[in-house]
C-alpha positions as CSV (number, residue, x, y, z in Angstrom):
1,I,-73.8,28.6,38.2
2,R,-74.2,27.0,41.7
3,L,-71.7,29.6,43.1
4,T,-73.8,32.5,41.9
5,P,-76.2,34.0,44.5
6,E,-79.9,33.4,43.9
7,Q,-80.3,37.3,43.7
8,G,-77.5,37.5,41.1
9,H,-77.9,38.7,37.6
10,L,-76.5,36.4,35.0
11,V,-75.6,37.6,31.5
12,F,-74.7,35.1,28.8
13,L,-72.8,36.0,25.7
14,I,-73.3,33.3,23.1
15,S,-71.7,33.4,19.7
16,G,-71.6,31.3,16.5
17,G,-69.5,28.2,17.1
18,A,-70.7,27.5,20.6
19,S,-72.4,24.2,19.7
20,S,-68.8,22.8,19.2
21,L,-67.1,24.5,22.0
22,V,-69.3,23.9,25.1
23,E,-70.9,20.5,26.2
24,V,-72.0,18.6,29.3
25,L,-72.5,14.9,28.3
26,P,-74.9,12.5,30.0
27,P,-73.5,10.1,32.7
28,G,-71.4,7.4,31.2
29,A,-70.6,9.3,27.9
30,G,-67.1,10.2,27.1
31,L,-65.1,12.5,24.9
32,G,-64.4,9.9,22.4
33,E,-68.1,9.3,21.6
34,L,-68.7,13.0,21.2
35,Q,-65.6,13.3,19.0
36,R,-66.8,10.5,16.6
37,I,-70.3,11.8,16.4
38,N,-69.1,15.4,15.8
39,G,-66.4,14.1,13.2
40,W,-69.2,12.4,11.3
41,L,-71.5,15.4,11.4
42,L,-68.8,17.7,10.0
43,G,-68.4,15.6,6.9
44,S,-72.0,14.4,6.5
45,G,-73.3,17.2,4.3
46,L,-76.1,18.0,6.8
47,D,-76.8,21.6,7.5
48,I,-76.4,23.3,10.7
49,V,-79.9,23.0,11.8
50,A,-80.0,19.2,11.4
51,M,-76.5,19.0,13.0
52,N,-77.5,20.9,16.1
53,R,-80.6,18.6,16.3
54,V,-78.2,15.7,16.9
55,R,-76.0,17.7,19.3
56,T,-79.1,18.7,21.2
57,A,-80.4,15.0,21.6
58,I,-77.1,14.0,23.4
59,S,-76.6,17.1,25.6
60,C,-77.4,17.8,29.1
61,I,-77.3,21.7,28.6
62,K,-78.5,22.2,24.9
63,G,-82.1,22.4,23.7
64,G,-82.9,24.8,26.6
65,R,-81.7,22.6,29.3
66,L,-79.2,25.0,30.7
67,R,-81.9,27.3,31.4
68,S,-83.4,24.8,33.7
69,R,-80.3,25.0,36.0
70,L,-80.5,28.7,36.6
71,G,-83.2,28.5,39.3
72,Q,-84.9,32.0,39.9
73,R,-81.8,33.9,39.0
74,R,-82.3,36.9,36.7
75,T,-80.8,36.2,33.4
76,E,-80.5,37.6,29.9
77,A,-78.5,36.5,26.8
78,Y,-76.9,38.3,23.9
79,L,-76.5,36.1,20.9
80,I,-74.3,36.4,17.6
81,S,-76.1,34.3,15.0
82,D,-74.4,31.7,12.8
83,V,-77.6,29.9,11.8
84,P,-80.1,30.7,8.9
85,G,-83.3,32.5,10.3
86,D,-81.4,33.6,13.6
87,D,-83.4,31.3,15.7
88,P,-82.2,31.4,19.4
89,A,-83.2,27.9,19.7
90,V,-80.7,26.9,17.1
91,I,-77.7,29.3,17.8
92,G,-75.4,27.4,20.0
93,S,-77.9,24.6,19.9
94,G,-80.3,26.6,22.0
95,L,-78.4,26.6,25.3
96,L,-81.2,28.8,27.0
97,V,-84.1,28.4,24.5
98,P,-85.8,25.2,24.0
99,P,-87.1,24.6,20.4
100,S,-90.6,25.5,19.8
101,V,-91.1,22.2,17.7
102,L,-89.0,19.1,18.4
103,R,-87.7,18.0,15.0
104,P,-86.7,14.4,14.4
105,L,-83.3,13.3,14.2
106,P,-81.9,13.3,10.6
107,E,-81.1,10.0,8.9
108,L,-77.9,8.6,10.6
109,P,-75.6,5.6,9.7
110,S,-76.3,2.6,11.9
111,G,-73.2,3.0,14.1
112,I,-73.7,6.8,14.8
113,R,-77.4,6.2,15.2
114,E,-76.8,3.6,18.0
115,W,-74.4,5.9,19.8
116,V,-76.8,8.8,19.6
117,T,-79.9,6.8,20.8
118,S,-77.9,5.4,23.7
119,M,-76.6,8.9,24.8
120,A,-79.9,10.6,24.4
121,A,-81.5,7.9,26.7
122,R,-79.1,9.1,29.4
123,V,-80.0,12.8,29.1
124,P,-81.8,13.8,32.4
125,D,-85.4,14.8,32.0
126,C,-85.8,18.6,33.0
127,A,-89.3,18.9,32.2
128,D,-90.3,19.4,35.8
129,A,-87.4,21.7,36.7
130,P,-88.1,25.4,37.6
131,V,-87.6,27.7,34.6
132,V,-87.2,31.2,34.4
133,P,-87.9,33.3,31.2
134,V,-84.6,34.5,29.7
135,P,-84.7,37.6,27.6
136,V,-82.7,36.9,24.4
137,H,-81.1,39.6,22.1
138,V,-79.7,38.7,18.8
139,I,-77.1,41.5,18.2
140,A,-75.2,40.4,15.2
141,T,-76.3,38.5,12.0
142,L,-75.2,37.5,8.5
143,R,-77.3,40.3,7.1
144,D,-75.3,42.9,9.2
145,A,-72.2,41.5,7.6
146,C,-73.5,41.6,4.1
147,Q,-74.9,45.1,4.5
148,G,-71.6,46.2,5.9
149,A,-69.7,44.8,3.0
150,A,-72.1,46.6,0.8
151,A,-71.6,50.0,2.7
152,A,-67.9,49.8,2.5
153,A,-68.0,49.1,-1.3
154,E,-70.4,52.0,-1.8
155,R,-68.0,54.3,0.0
156,C,-65.4,53.3,-2.4
157,G,-67.7,54.4,-5.2
158,M,-68.5,51.1,-6.4
159,D,-71.9,49.9,-7.8
160,V,-73.2,47.1,-5.3
161,T,-75.6,44.2,-6.0
162,L,-76.7,42.6,-2.7
163,H,-78.3,39.4,-3.2
164,G,-80.7,38.5,-0.6
165,E,-80.9,34.8,-0.9
166,F,-79.3,32.6,1.7
167,L,-76.7,30.3,0.1
168,C,-76.8,26.6,1.1
169,G,-76.3,23.2,-0.3
170,E,-73.2,21.6,-1.7
171,A,-70.4,24.0,-2.0
172,A,-69.2,23.0,-5.3
173,V,-72.7,23.4,-7.0
174,C,-73.0,26.8,-5.3
175,G,-69.6,28.0,-6.4
176,E,-70.2,27.3,-10.1
177,R,-73.7,29.0,-9.9
178,L,-72.1,32.0,-8.4
179,A,-69.5,32.2,-11.1
180,R,-72.2,32.1,-13.7
181,E,-74.2,34.7,-12.1
182,L,-71.0,37.2,-11.8
183,L,-70.4,36.5,-15.5
184,A,-74.0,37.4,-16.5
185,G,-74.5,40.1,-13.9
186,P,-74.0,43.8,-14.1
187,P,-70.5,45.4,-13.4
188,G,-69.6,46.2,-9.9
189,I,-69.6,44.4,-6.7
190,H,-71.8,41.3,-5.9
191,I,-72.4,40.0,-2.3
192,W,-74.0,36.9,-1.0
193,G,-74.0,35.3,2.4
194,G,-74.9,31.8,3.8
195,E,-73.3,28.6,4.7
196,T,-72.8,25.7,2.3
197,T,-71.9,22.0,3.0
198,V,-69.3,19.5,1.5
199,T,-70.0,15.8,1.7
200,L,-66.6,14.4,2.4
201,P,-65.0,11.4,0.6
202,A,-63.6,8.5,2.7
203,D,-60.2,10.0,3.0
204,P,-60.5,13.9,2.5
205,G,-57.6,16.1,2.3
206,Q,-57.3,19.7,3.5
207,G,-59.7,22.4,2.9
208,G,-63.2,23.8,3.9
209,R,-66.4,24.7,2.4
210,N,-65.4,28.3,1.2
211,Q,-62.0,26.9,-0.5
212,H,-64.1,24.2,-2.0
213,L,-66.8,26.7,-3.3
214,A,-64.0,29.1,-4.6
215,L,-62.2,26.3,-6.5
216,A,-65.3,25.0,-8.1
217,A,-66.1,28.6,-9.3
218,A,-62.6,29.1,-10.7
219,R,-63.3,26.5,-13.5
220,V,-66.3,28.6,-14.5
221,L,-64.3,31.8,-14.5
222,E,-61.4,30.5,-16.5
223,G,-60.9,32.6,-19.6
224,H,-63.1,35.4,-18.4
225,P,-60.6,38.2,-17.2
226,G,-61.9,40.9,-15.0
227,V,-63.9,38.7,-12.7
228,T,-62.9,37.6,-9.2
229,L,-64.7,35.8,-6.5
230,L,-63.9,35.7,-2.7
231,A,-65.5,33.1,-0.5
232,A,-64.5,33.3,3.3
233,G,-65.7,32.5,6.7
234,T,-66.5,35.6,8.9
235,D,-64.7,33.8,11.8
236,G,-61.4,33.8,9.9
237,S,-61.2,30.0,9.5
238,D,-62.4,27.4,7.1
239,G,-62.5,23.8,7.6
240,N,-59.4,22.1,8.9
241,T,-57.0,24.8,7.8
242,Q,-55.7,28.2,9.0
243,A,-57.2,30.1,6.0
244,A,-60.5,32.0,5.9
245,G,-61.1,30.9,2.4
246,A,-59.9,31.9,-1.2
247,L,-59.9,34.6,-3.9
248,V,-60.0,33.1,-7.3
249,D,-60.1,34.6,-10.7
250,A,-59.8,33.9,-14.5
251,G,-56.2,32.8,-14.0
252,T,-56.6,30.4,-11.2
253,V,-57.0,27.1,-13.4
254,A,-54.1,28.3,-15.6
255,R,-51.8,28.8,-12.5
256,A,-52.8,25.3,-11.1
257,R,-52.1,23.7,-14.5
258,A,-48.8,25.4,-15.0
259,L,-47.8,23.8,-11.6
260,G,-49.0,20.2,-12.7
261,L,-51.9,20.4,-10.3
262,D,-55.3,18.7,-11.1
263,L,-58.3,20.9,-10.1
264,E,-60.9,18.0,-10.5
265,Q,-58.8,15.8,-8.4
266,A,-58.5,18.4,-5.7
267,L,-62.4,18.9,-5.7
268,A,-62.9,15.1,-5.7
269,G,-60.6,14.5,-2.7
270,A,-61.7,17.6,-0.7
271,N,-58.2,18.9,-1.0
272,A,-58.6,22.5,-2.3
273,H,-56.2,23.9,0.1
274,A,-53.0,22.4,-1.3
275,L,-54.0,23.8,-4.8
276,L,-55.1,27.1,-3.8
277,K,-52.0,27.6,-1.5
278,A,-49.6,26.8,-4.5
279,C,-51.6,29.3,-6.7
280,G,-51.4,32.0,-4.2
281,D,-55.2,32.3,-3.9
282,L,-55.7,31.7,-0.2
283,V,-57.0,34.4,2.1
284,T,-55.7,34.2,5.7
285,T,-57.0,36.8,8.2
286,G,-56.6,35.2,11.4
287,P,-59.3,34.9,14.0
288,T,-61.9,37.9,13.5
289,G,-63.5,37.4,17.1
290,T,-67.0,36.8,15.4
291,N,-69.0,34.4,13.5
292,V,-71.9,35.1,11.3
293,M,-71.4,32.3,8.7
294,D,-69.8,33.0,5.3
295,L,-69.4,35.9,2.8
296,M,-69.0,35.5,-1.0
297,I,-68.1,38.8,-2.6
298,G,-67.5,39.0,-6.3
299,I,-66.2,41.9,-8.6
300,R,-67.1,42.1,-12.1
301,Q,-65.3,44.8,-14.2
302,S,-67.2,46.1,-17.3
303,W,-65.9,44.2,-20.3
304,T,-64.7,47.5,-21.8
305,D,-62.5,48.0,-18.7
306,S,-61.1,44.5,-18.7
């Protein structure tokens, strides 16, 4: 930014995932501290708003602080949202938009809390820095993805139920509920969107929230042919794996059992990836170039068709 002329025009393109990809730490803070804090956050079960509140507290550019470095330069921003409510102060932890209300930090374990408090105390105060208004345009959201999926299904001549709720909370609980809704719902395509969480055990295996959700749904779908559920990240990745998510059906549990694999053990150990890979139920797309959270798409045939 220092090399940009004062009369220059800055255009920021900020997508989902920016919080974990861009950072300027306070003086004396190192990469190891940041990795430890982020590692704990990813397995904590906290939602993205709470996670980004922690990230903002220890950053020299988040929480609107990057905006204070722009001087009087003309600036605008285009955002792709990966957060509920599409709040520009939460997308990317608010690089250019300070929060309207400063929320308290979530409850943290003592070791992490001490690190966060120490780093936050070293973040420069930019309250008196000159600030220019930044027009912000949110150009893509989870709603767009859900509506796009619904339109594609309708073009194929399928009946569509677009569920408007935002899915959140523990992935396993959510997966079981979606499976029950599919079994009880009308035939056709069912579409949900959101971002669930997984509270990791002490020694987690491989997987992600979408694989975890799908595997939990599979035990409800067992014995019910004609019902299939996809859970996948719109960015093409899920957790610490190369898969985007998983596609499960009534036969997933039987396939796992035939291979000598324990579904309950996989869920308890946050190790859904190995089981789903062995069953042939993983979905791998590669990077999609965007991130608007997660899609869950179910198909329920009429019982007469199945």
